[in-house]
N, C-alpha and C positions, 0 to 999 in steps of 0.2 A: 857244841855247836851256836853255844850262849856268845858264844866271842867274833861268830863270824860273823861280816861287817853285811847286813844285806842289803841290795841294793834300786830293789824294788822293781828287779826285770826279773823276767824269768823268760829265758833265752833258749825254747825247748827246737826250736828251727836248727841251730844248731844245732845241738844237742843233740838232734835226731842228726843232720848230718854226722855228726863224725860218730857216733856210735852206729851209721852206717858201714863208713870208713876204715873203724876197726876191721870188719868184718872180710873185707878188699885185699889185706900187709899180707905176708903172704913169707915173715922170717917165723924164729922159730915158734916163736911164743903167738902166732897169730889164730884166732880163733876157727878160722874150718881148716881141717888136720885131713881131711877121708873125702871122695870124693861121691858119695852116701850118706855123710851124714847131712839133715833138719839142722838148722840153724835159727834165734828167733833171736830179737833182739825186742826189749820191752826200758818204757823210760814208763817214769813215775815222776808226774808233775803238780803242782796247787792249780794251771788252769792254760790257760788260753795264754799263745808268747807275743812276749811286748819285747821283747830283745828293741835292745839300739845299738847304732844306729836302727832303721828299720832293715836295710841288708843288711844284715851284720853275715848272716849264712850265707847269704852267696859268695863274699867274699872272701870268707872259709869254698869253701867246695860248691862251682855254679856246673848243677844238674839238668836245666834248665828244662820248660813244662814239662814231666814226663808221665802222667800219669793221663796230662790231656787228651790224648788218643785216644781214651782207653772209653766205652759204656760205662757208662750209673750200673752200679755204685760204686768201679773202683774208681774213674773217674769222668772227662767228663765237665761239667760245670765251669766254670770262670776264669779260662785262660790266667795263667798267673805262672810268673820262674818260680823256683826258691822254695815249694812249699811245702811245710812238711811232706806233704802226702804227696810229693815227686821225690822227697830226698828216701820217703818207705817204699814206697813205688820202684826203686832205682832201685832198690837189695832184692824185692824181688825182682823182676826181671831179667834182666841183669847176672850176665853166667859170676859171679864172685869174684868162683880163680878161674879162672882161660887156664893155665897148669896144670892142673886137673883133667883126667877124661871126664869128661861131657854126659848128661841122659845118666846117671849113677844113683842119684836119692831117690828112694822109694815112696810111691805115691801109692795115695789106696783107686779100686777097682772100680774107685764110681768115675774113675778119671778116666775107664775103659767105654765109658757107654757117650748120647748124641743124643742129649744132648749134658754137654757137663753140668752135672749143680753149682748152682750161687756161689759162692763161696771157701770152691772145693781146693786144694793147695793141689795140684798137680804139674807141675815143671819138676823136670826131672834135675836142672840144672842146680848145681852150687848156691844158693841162692837165701834169702836172708825174712824168715815172717815176724813184720811188725806187731805190736804190742802195747800203744798206747794205756796208763794205765791214767788219772788223773779225780780230786775230788773235790766233789763240784755239789751248793748245795743241794736237797728235792730238785736236782736232776739223776734220772737216771738212764744209760746207754746199754742196749746192745749191741751185739750181732748178728749173725748169722755166720759168719764162717766161722769154722769149725778149729778146737783148739788142740795144737798141734806139738806135740816138747819135744826137744830132740830125744833121739832112740838110738839106737844102734848096727852098724850096717845091715847087719844079721833079720833085720824084723823094722815092717815097714808099718808097723799103729797107728791106726787111725783117728786122735782125738776127736772125744762130742764139744756139743755146744759147751760152754759159760757165761754165766753171772752170773757173778757177787754181789751187794749189794750191805753196806755196813750197815750198824741201825740206826749209829749217828746221820748215816743219808736217805732216810728214808721221811715218805714226802709226807708232810704236817700241814 
């Protein structure tokens, strides 16, 4: 690592676009193999994206304002295209493997209730859950979205809420 030339840029948006795009692959080494497979992508970063040029991700893959049509806490806000949220939402709402039978990913029983609890992953098509992990001093991020690790087709495994804070990140 000491030999790496740090450019000062954090290409988080482009990395998110590439991460989601990997789950769309259909070759022999594609990450999505089964119609009932749960998928998750994790992005570790040092913080806010500051890639240059500002539209670097859009030149890589243009998905538009995907999250803009969804209500808070999943979307809304300022309308802008090709953001980290747009790429993450694209990976969630689109069937990543349209060549596989749809509707086979197991979901929690709570998905059959009305209203469906916020943060519940009820998407039965092949999709990707996105987790962004960052290190920011004196800031604590929590989520109400359940942690659901990939499981075998026979298991409907439901995850619980998770929050981890390093002692080095404690508010001081």
